[in-house]
N, C-alpha and C positions, 0 to 999 in steps of 0.2 A: 504494500500500500504506500501511497505518497503522503507526506506530511508537509503542509505549507510552511512549517517552521524549520524544515531541515531534518536532519537525522536525530530522532528521539530527543526532543527538547523537554519532555515531561508532560504532565497532565494539563489539559486546557478545559476549564470548567465554565459552563454556561449558567447553571442554576442548581439550587437545592430546594426540594419540594417536600414538605411535611404533610402527610395525609392522615387525618384522624379517622377513627372507625366510622364516624358519621358521614365521611366523604368530603368534609371541609378541608380545603388545602390552604397551607400557609407557605410563604416563601421567606428567604433570607431578607432581613430588613436592615442589618448593620454588619459592617466588617469590624471585628474586634481585634484581629491580628492578621498580618500577612507577611510571610517570609519567602522571598524569592530564592529558588534553588539554582543549581548550576545549569549549564547548557546554553547560556546566552538566550534566554527566552525573550519574546516581545509580547505585546498586548498585556501590559503590566498595570492596567487600571483595575484594582481589586473590586471597585464598585460595580463592575460589569456583572458580578455574581448576584447582585441585589435584584429582587423582584422575579417575575415570571420569566421563563426561558425566552430568549430573543435570537440566539444564534441558530436554534433549530426552528426554522421559519414556519414549518407545518405543525408545530407542537400543539397548537390550539385544536387542531383537527385530528390529533393522535398520530401524526406522521413525523418520525424523527429520522427518516432516511436521508434527508438533505440538511446541510448545515452551512452557515456563512463563516468561512475561514478568515474573514477580514473584519468582523465586528461582533460585539455582543458576548464576549467571553474574556476570561482572565487566565493567563499562563502561570503555572506554579513553578515550572522548571523541574529538573531532577532533584528530588529531595525537598522541594518546597512545601509550604503548608499555608492554609488559610483557616481562620476561625470566624464563623458567622453566627450572628444571633438570629433566631427564627422568629417569625411573626406570631407564633403560638407556642405554648409550653409543650415540650417533648415528653411523652409518657410511654411507659412500657406498652407494647401492642400497636403503637403507631407505625406507619410505614414512612420510611425516609428514602427519597430518590435523589440521586445526583446525576445530572446530565453532563457528560464529558465528551468533547469532540473526538470521537473514535468511531471508525467504521461507517461514517456517514459520507455521502457524496458531497464534495465541495461545490458550492454554487458557482465558483470561479471557473469550473471545468478542469481544475488541476488534479483531479483524481479523487482518492478517498483519504480521509484523515486517518493518521496512524493510530494504532491501539496503544494506549497508555494505561497501566494498571494503577488503581488508587486504593487506599484504605480509608475507611470512614470511622471516626470516633465521635462519641457524644459525651456531654457532661451537663450537669445542672448549673454549672458556673462557666462563664466565658473565659476565665483566667487560663492562659496557656500553661501555667504551673499547677493547675487544679488536677482533680482526678478524672481521668478519661477512660471510657469503655469502648473497646473495639467492637463495632456492631456489624461490620461487613466490609466488602470491597469487591473489586473486580475491574473489568474493562468495559468501557462505554459502548454504545452511546448512552445507555440507560443502566445505571447501577441502582438496584432497588433492594431494600432490606426491611425487615420488621425489627423494631427495637425490642430486644428480649428483656432487658432490665436497665436500670440507670445506676450510675455510681453513687 
């Protein structure tokens, strides 16, 4: 696959979606911390992760097969991290979905976004030094997991 960022520059995140058992969805509303990893990433505006997905142009209709490699996402780089505050409280049993630009056809016609694996941790505190629970991970474009418990 092709990566518009060059050879394996690390994960590129569009959005984080919290879905409650009632079906109500919440999105990231604030960036609490952002650490850029190695690999010379670009698209370093961490605020691109805030709100509903926008790099996956068909997300509203359930289509995540195409993505905009030029806008709407933030790069982590290799080993980078981001801490976001969600618009609703995370509880055990909730579903958490991360949209990562992997395996989607780039609108620019440059091929397919490369696969980058991520790990997802949750905490009841946004402090990077707090207690964090690994709840899942994988390769995009859609990484979805159920929150088993909270730290």
